[in-house]
VEXGU-971807 format. One record per residue (C-alpha): x, y, z; residue number from 0. Coordinates in Angstrom, 3 decimals. Each point is the difference from the previous one (the first is absolute). Layout:
N
+----------+----------+----------+-----+
|        u |        v |        w | pos |
+----------+----------+----------+-----+
|        X |        Y |        Z | NUM |
...
+----------+----------+----------+-----+
This chain:
290
+----------+----------+----------+-----+
|        u |        v |        w | pos |
+----------+----------+----------+-----+
|    9.355 |   17.905 |   -1.973 |   0 |
|    1.558 |    1.285 |    3.231 |   1 |
|   -3.137 |   -1.028 |    1.874 |   2 |
|    0.190 |   -3.491 |   -1.556 |   3 |
|    3.629 |   -0.409 |    1.079 |   4 |
|   -0.689 |    1.292 |    3.515 |   5 |
|   -2.840 |   -2.486 |    0.358 |   6 |
|    2.285 |   -2.750 |   -1.336 |   7 |
|    2.689 |    0.780 |    2.584 |   8 |
|   -2.508 |    0.032 |    2.850 |   9 |
|   -1.556 |   -3.265 |   -1.211 |  10 |
|    3.420 |   -1.647 |   -0.236 |  11 |
|    0.797 |    0.972 |    3.589 |  12 |
|   -3.393 |   -1.241 |    1.218 |  13 |
|    0.284 |   -3.288 |   -1.923 |  14 |
|    2.592 |   -1.356 |    2.445 |  15 |
|   -1.971 |    0.690 |    3.162 |  16 |
|   -0.836 |   -3.249 |    1.760 |  17 |
|   -3.733 |    0.719 |   -0.002 |  18 |
|   -0.039 |    0.549 |   -3.762 |  19 |
|    2.041 |   -3.130 |   -0.738 |  20 |
|   -2.306 |   -2.022 |    2.231 |  21 |
|   -2.988 |    1.157 |   -2.067 |  22 |
|    1.307 |   -2.007 |   -2.967 |  23 |
|   -0.267 |   -3.289 |    1.896 |  24 |
|   -3.796 |   -0.078 |    0.374 |  25 |
|   -0.841 |    0.237 |   -3.737 |  26 |
|    2.950 |   -2.313 |   -0.739 |  27 |
|   -1.383 |   -2.781 |    2.202 |  28 |
|   -3.500 |    0.519 |   -1.377 |  29 |
|    1.267 |   -0.092 |   -3.598 |  30 |
|    2.101 |   -3.100 |    0.595 |  31 |
|   -2.844 |   -1.774 |    1.774 |  32 |
|   -2.559 |    0.933 |   -2.653 |  33 |
|    2.055 |   -0.514 |   -3.142 |  34 |
|    2.093 |   -2.822 |    1.396 |  35 |
|   -3.163 |   -1.941 |    0.685 |  36 |
|   -1.558 |    0.789 |   -3.367 |  37 |
|    3.163 |   -0.860 |   -1.902 |  38 |
|    0.453 |   -3.262 |    1.870 |  39 |
|   -3.620 |   -0.817 |   -0.766 |  40 |
|   -0.354 |    1.092 |   -3.641 |  41 |
|    3.464 |    0.791 |   -1.434 |  42 |
|    0.302 |   -3.333 |   -1.795 |  43 |
|   -3.466 |    0.550 |   -1.497 |  44 |
|    1.201 |    3.313 |   -1.437 |  45 |
|    3.034 |   -1.727 |   -1.518 |  46 |
|   -2.237 |   -2.711 |   -1.508 |  47 |
|   -2.388 |    2.586 |   -1.470 |  48 |
|    2.783 |    1.981 |   -1.677 |  49 |
|    1.653 |   -3.214 |   -1.210 |  50 |
|   -3.264 |   -1.204 |   -1.537 |  51 |
|   -0.675 |    3.386 |   -1.620 |  52 |
|    3.445 |    0.121 |   -1.565 |  53 |
|   -0.347 |   -3.572 |   -1.279 |  54 |
|   -3.468 |    0.513 |   -1.503 |  55 |
|    0.931 |    3.260 |   -1.750 |  56 |
|    3.506 |   -1.043 |   -1.066 |  57 |
|    1.328 |    2.910 |    1.995 |  58 |
|    3.196 |   -1.794 |    0.975 |  59 |
|    1.276 |    0.181 |   -3.578 |  60 |
|   -0.812 |    3.702 |   -0.261 |  61 |
|    1.582 |    0.704 |    3.370 |  62 |
|    3.096 |   -1.966 |   -1.012 |  63 |
|    0.341 |    2.041 |   -3.184 |  64 |
|   -0.349 |    3.234 |    1.964 |  65 |
|    2.513 |   -1.072 |    2.651 |  66 |
|    2.403 |   -1.123 |   -2.736 |  67 |
|   -0.213 |    3.394 |   -1.697 |  68 |
|    0.734 |    1.664 |    3.347 |  69 |
|    2.858 |   -2.386 |    0.766 |  70 |
|   -1.854 |   -1.445 |    2.997 |  71 |
|   -0.714 |   -3.519 |   -1.225 |  72 |
|    1.382 |   -1.389 |    3.262 |  73 |
|   -3.150 |    1.256 |    1.711 |  74 |
|   -2.255 |   -2.262 |   -2.090 |  75 |
|   -0.465 |   -2.547 |    2.785 |  76 |
|   -0.839 |    2.785 |    2.447 |  77 |
|   -2.785 |    1.608 |   -2.032 |  78 |
|   -2.841 |   -1.502 |    2.069 |  79 |
|    1.407 |    0.766 |    3.479 |  80 |
|    1.143 |    3.471 |   -1.114 |  81 |
|   -3.430 |    0.901 |   -1.378 |  82 |
|   -1.662 |   -1.398 |    3.124 |  83 |
|    2.212 |    2.104 |    2.234 |  84 |
|   -0.492 |    3.123 |   -2.081 |  85 |
|   -3.757 |   -0.499 |    0.045 |  86 |
|   -0.003 |   -0.384 |    3.772 |  87 |
|    2.508 |    2.762 |    0.741 |  88 |
|   -2.211 |    3.045 |   -0.759 |  89 |
|   -2.868 |   -1.519 |    1.980 |  90 |
|    2.263 |   -0.574 |    2.976 |  91 |
|    1.426 |    3.513 |   -0.266 |  92 |
|   -3.475 |    1.522 |   -0.205 |  93 |
|   -1.144 |   -1.856 |    3.103 |  94 |
|    3.160 |    1.118 |    1.799 |  95 |
|   -0.688 |    3.582 |   -1.065 |  96 |
|   -3.587 |   -0.393 |    1.190 |  97 |
|    1.214 |   -1.274 |    3.371 |  98 |
|    2.381 |    2.965 |    0.231 |  99 |
|   -2.778 |    2.464 |   -0.845 | 100 |
|   -2.553 |   -1.428 |    2.413 | 101 |
|    2.177 |   -1.204 |    2.874 | 102 |
|    3.309 |    1.870 |   -0.087 | 103 |
|   -0.754 |    3.433 |   -1.465 | 104 |
|   -2.316 |    0.999 |    2.888 | 105 |
|    2.827 |   -0.824 |    2.438 | 106 |
|    2.502 |    1.897 |   -2.148 | 107 |
|   -2.346 |    2.994 |   -0.181 | 108 |
|   -0.457 |   -0.026 |    3.765 | 109 |
|    3.744 |   -0.410 |    0.659 | 110 |
|    1.078 |    2.747 |   -2.413 | 111 |
|   -2.856 |    2.314 |    0.966 | 112 |
|    0.584 |   -0.233 |    3.743 | 113 |
|    3.788 |    0.176 |   -0.272 | 114 |
|    0.595 |    2.559 |   -2.754 | 115 |
|   -3.320 |    1.832 |   -0.531 | 116 |
|   -1.562 |    0.157 |    3.480 | 117 |
|   -1.869 |    3.260 |   -0.684 | 118 |
|   -1.571 |   -1.132 |   -3.274 | 119 |
|   -3.766 |   -0.330 |    0.378 | 120 |
|   -1.544 |   -3.329 |   -0.973 | 121 |
|   -3.094 |    0.632 |   -2.112 | 122 |
|   -0.547 |   -3.672 |   -0.941 | 123 |
|   -1.199 |    0.497 |   -3.558 | 124 |
|   -0.025 |   -3.707 |   -0.875 | 125 |
|   -1.403 |   -2.970 |    1.875 | 126 |
|    1.322 |   -3.555 |    0.030 | 127 |
|   -2.656 |   -1.110 |   -2.483 | 128 |
|    0.695 |    2.861 |   -2.412 | 129 |
|    3.725 |   -0.759 |    0.145 | 130 |
|   -0.723 |   -3.667 |   -0.646 | 131 |
|   -2.261 |    0.825 |   -2.941 | 132 |
|    2.544 |    2.404 |   -1.496 | 133 |
|    2.757 |   -2.615 |    0.321 | 134 |
|   -2.079 |   -2.725 |   -1.661 | 135 |
|   -0.972 |    2.360 |   -2.820 | 136 |
|    3.651 |    0.850 |   -0.603 | 137 |
|    0.941 |   -3.699 |    0.089 | 138 |
|   -2.712 |   -0.789 |   -2.542 | 139 |
|    1.256 |    2.635 |   -2.461 | 140 |
|    3.559 |   -1.142 |    0.550 | 141 |
|   -0.923 |   -3.646 |   -0.630 | 142 |
|   -1.644 |    0.828 |   -3.334 | 143 |
|    3.079 |    1.833 |   -1.259 | 144 |
|    2.358 |   -2.625 |    1.431 | 145 |
|   -1.761 |   -2.788 |   -1.929 | 146 |
|    0.277 |    2.034 |   -3.221 | 147 |
|    3.763 |    0.552 |    0.368 | 148 |
|    0.799 |   -3.500 |    1.353 | 149 |
|    1.254 |   -1.290 |   -3.407 | 150 |
|    2.768 |    2.600 |    0.224 | 151 |
|    1.698 |   -2.283 |    2.538 | 152 |
|    1.707 |   -1.653 |   -2.985 | 153 |
|    1.515 |    3.371 |   -0.966 | 154 |
|    1.967 |    0.715 |    3.204 | 155 |
|    1.222 |    3.556 |   -0.793 | 156 |
|   -3.524 |    1.274 |   -0.668 | 157 |
|   -1.567 |   -2.001 |    2.816 | 158 |
|    2.543 |    1.298 |    2.520 | 159 |
|   -1.058 |    3.514 |   -1.013 | 160 |
|   -3.762 |   -0.584 |    0.011 | 161 |
|   -0.151 |   -1.994 |    3.243 | 162 |
|    1.347 |    2.801 |    2.268 | 163 |
|   -2.336 |    2.484 |   -1.686 | 164 |
|   -3.006 |   -2.151 |    0.882 | 165 |
|    1.114 |   -0.624 |    3.574 | 166 |
|    0.903 |    3.668 |    0.389 | 167 |
|   -3.476 |    1.070 |   -1.089 | 168 |
|   -1.670 |   -2.495 |    2.334 | 169 |
|    2.229 |    0.970 |    2.926 | 170 |
|   -0.622 |    3.707 |   -0.592 | 171 |
|   -3.764 |   -0.500 |   -0.070 | 172 |
|   -0.318 |   -2.209 |    3.072 | 173 |
|    2.629 |    1.448 |    2.321 | 174 |
|   -0.688 |    3.678 |   -0.577 | 175 |
|   -3.655 |   -0.697 |    0.830 | 176 |
|    0.852 |   -1.947 |    3.155 | 177 |
|    2.622 |    2.541 |    1.113 | 178 |
|   -2.619 |    2.769 |    0.093 | 179 |
|   -3.011 |   -2.060 |    1.121 | 180 |
|    0.225 |    0.882 |    3.690 | 181 |
|    1.268 |    3.572 |   -0.308 | 182 |
|   -1.580 |    1.686 |   -3.021 | 183 |
|   -3.574 |    0.742 |   -0.947 | 184 |
|   -1.137 |   -1.291 |   -3.416 | 185 |
|    0.410 |    3.478 |   -1.492 | 186 |
|    3.493 |    0.389 |    1.455 | 187 |
|    1.014 |   -3.435 |   -1.263 | 188 |
|   -1.187 |    0.787 |   -3.503 | 189 |
|    1.817 |    3.342 |    0.033 | 190 |
|    3.277 |   -1.520 |    1.206 | 191 |
|   -0.122 |   -2.789 |   -2.598 | 192 |
|   -0.836 |    2.476 |   -2.767 | 193 |
|    2.767 |    2.435 |    0.964 | 194 |
|    2.652 |   -2.660 |    0.698 | 195 |
|   -0.899 |   -2.667 |   -2.541 | 196 |
|    3.407 |    0.120 |   -1.700 | 197 |
|    1.934 |   -0.413 |    3.257 | 198 |
|   -2.334 |   -2.727 |    1.283 | 199 |
|    0.319 |   -1.922 |   -3.250 | 200 |
|    3.791 |    0.460 |    0.080 | 201 |
|    0.125 |   -1.636 |    3.435 | 202 |
|   -2.136 |   -2.860 |   -1.300 | 203 |
|    2.232 |   -0.505 |   -3.049 | 204 |
|    3.168 |   -0.103 |    2.099 | 205 |
|   -1.678 |   -2.485 |    2.322 | 206 |
|   -1.123 |   -2.006 |   -3.039 | 207 |
|    3.520 |   -0.273 |   -1.366 | 208 |
|    1.371 |   -0.939 |    3.416 | 209 |
|   -2.834 |   -2.482 |    0.349 | 210 |
|    1.081 |   -1.806 |   -3.168 | 211 |
|    3.155 |   -1.214 |    1.764 | 212 |
|   -1.683 |   -2.745 |    2.085 | 213 |
|   -1.239 |   -1.483 |   -3.280 | 214 |
|    3.522 |   -1.355 |   -0.395 | 215 |
|   -0.447 |   -1.974 |    3.229 | 216 |
|   -3.332 |   -1.282 |   -1.298 | 217 |
|    1.603 |   -0.966 |   -3.308 | 218 |
|    2.683 |   -1.872 |    1.895 | 219 |
|   -2.680 |   -1.863 |    1.906 | 220 |
|   -1.749 |   -0.962 |   -3.216 | 221 |
|    3.269 |   -1.259 |   -1.476 | 222 |
|    0.616 |   -2.038 |    3.141 | 223 |
|   -3.249 |   -1.903 |   -0.095 | 224 |
|    1.858 |   -3.325 |    0.190 | 225 |
|    1.510 |    1.102 |    3.297 | 226 |
|   -3.014 |   -0.216 |    2.245 | 227 |
|    1.802 |    1.382 |    3.022 | 228 |
|    1.271 |    3.094 |   -1.846 | 229 |
|   -3.259 |    1.080 |   -1.587 | 230 |
|   -1.831 |    1.021 |    3.225 | 231 |
|    3.066 |    2.001 |    1.011 | 232 |
|   -0.026 |    1.944 |   -3.276 | 233 |
|   -3.723 |    0.648 |    0.324 | 234 |
|    0.259 |    1.165 |    3.626 | 235 |
|    2.951 |    2.288 |   -0.733 | 236 |
|   -1.715 |    1.530 |   -3.028 | 237 |
|   -3.226 |    0.705 |    1.891 | 238 |
|    1.832 |    1.501 |    2.992 | 239 |
|    2.124 |    2.261 |   -2.204 | 240 |
|   -3.160 |    1.153 |   -1.783 | 241 |
|   -1.604 |    0.772 |    3.359 | 242 |
|    3.022 |    2.006 |    1.163 | 243 |
|   -0.042 |    1.963 |   -3.254 | 244 |
|   -3.734 |    0.654 |    0.372 | 245 |
|    0.452 |    1.137 |    3.611 | 246 |
|    2.827 |    2.342 |   -0.984 | 247 |
|   -2.161 |    1.331 |   -2.822 | 248 |
|   -2.873 |    0.461 |    2.450 | 249 |
|    2.282 |    2.013 |    2.285 | 250 |
|    1.178 |    2.041 |   -2.970 | 251 |
|   -3.569 |    0.819 |   -1.008 | 252 |
|   -0.987 |    0.673 |    3.601 | 253 |
|    2.742 |    2.557 |    0.576 | 254 |
|   -0.520 |    1.685 |   -3.367 | 255 |
|   -3.795 |    0.152 |    0.208 | 256 |
|   -0.140 |    1.248 |    3.593 | 257 |
|    2.632 |    2.655 |   -0.738 | 258 |
|   -2.017 |    1.084 |   -3.049 | 259 |
|   -3.202 |    0.032 |    2.062 | 260 |
|    1.619 |    2.078 |    2.733 | 261 |
|    1.379 |    2.498 |   -2.538 | 262 |
|   -3.377 |    0.229 |   -1.752 | 263 |
|   -1.872 |    0.696 |    3.231 | 264 |
|    2.509 |    2.643 |    1.035 | 265 |
|   -0.339 |    1.637 |   -3.422 | 266 |
|   -3.793 |   -0.107 |    0.234 | 267 |
|    0.134 |    1.546 |    3.477 | 268 |
|    2.189 |    2.836 |   -1.254 | 269 |
|   -2.330 |    0.604 |   -2.947 | 270 |
|   -2.982 |   -0.055 |    2.349 | 271 |
|    1.669 |    2.510 |    2.350 | 272 |
|    0.852 |    2.273 |   -2.918 | 273 |
|   -3.555 |   -0.111 |   -1.325 | 274 |
|   -1.365 |    0.667 |    3.478 | 275 |
|    2.317 |    2.989 |    0.447 | 276 |
|   -0.911 |    1.357 |   -3.428 | 277 |
|   -3.685 |   -0.390 |    0.812 | 278 |
|    0.436 |    1.832 |    3.302 | 279 |
|    1.871 |    2.830 |   -1.709 | 280 |
|   -2.686 |    0.321 |   -2.653 | 281 |
|   -2.737 |    0.013 |    2.658 | 282 |
|    1.915 |    2.574 |    2.037 | 283 |
|    0.512 |    2.225 |   -3.030 | 284 |
|   -3.647 |   -0.309 |   -0.928 | 285 |
|   -1.028 |    0.884 |    3.546 | 286 |
|    2.254 |    3.082 |    0.071 | 287 |
|   -1.412 |    1.240 |   -3.315 | 288 |
|   -3.505 |   -0.272 |    1.382 | 289 |
+----------+----------+----------+-----+
């Protein structure tokens, strides 16, 4: 836990460097351009589809009964926009996380490595394509589970517990892989993940719970659908906050993983030196006996 907190403190200090803050702007502009265009093009179609589905399956009555039992009947008129936003939100977050992994994490790794771990050898155990494949595989597994637990959105206490767990698992998988891609060999990466799985998952869970906060901005945007000028602001703020959280989490993983890698290599070197000395002593003793 001390190593986790040390990495957290170093990541927090690095988060406010101008170069690191500037890294959040590139994926932000790409996300806004991509999703802003798609939403302007097809958002109304999504609303119409959900509206038609609810009408055909008499889901409005069931949703009204559920909201009434939860004391949230006032949200009845917002069911369609809320569901649309909550369907789009995970996709937007995943693309932002993908942008961070592919575009920002290499810069973070280079910045942290050159500045704080200049003597750490880069063994480049993962290529760009392998990192991309690993990320997509993790996203696929996450998406399957996310679809299964989506109905829990109508039970806020449980959903607010499950959502950070899912995002924490995804963050732990993707960012620990990317943090070690340039520095560790495949065997070293597997050993570090196996020996530090609890700490790595803990970092992901904390990041997942922190990452649930921008959902409030997104909810506000969904509830402000009639205010056309406010909605893009809510969306932009939510995406940027998510990106800043992901970058901080990337720094946290980078510092923790490189410190763990450095400690592991030093330990392996000591063990190797001890074995070599023992072997020399045994050979010397054997030679003297002869």
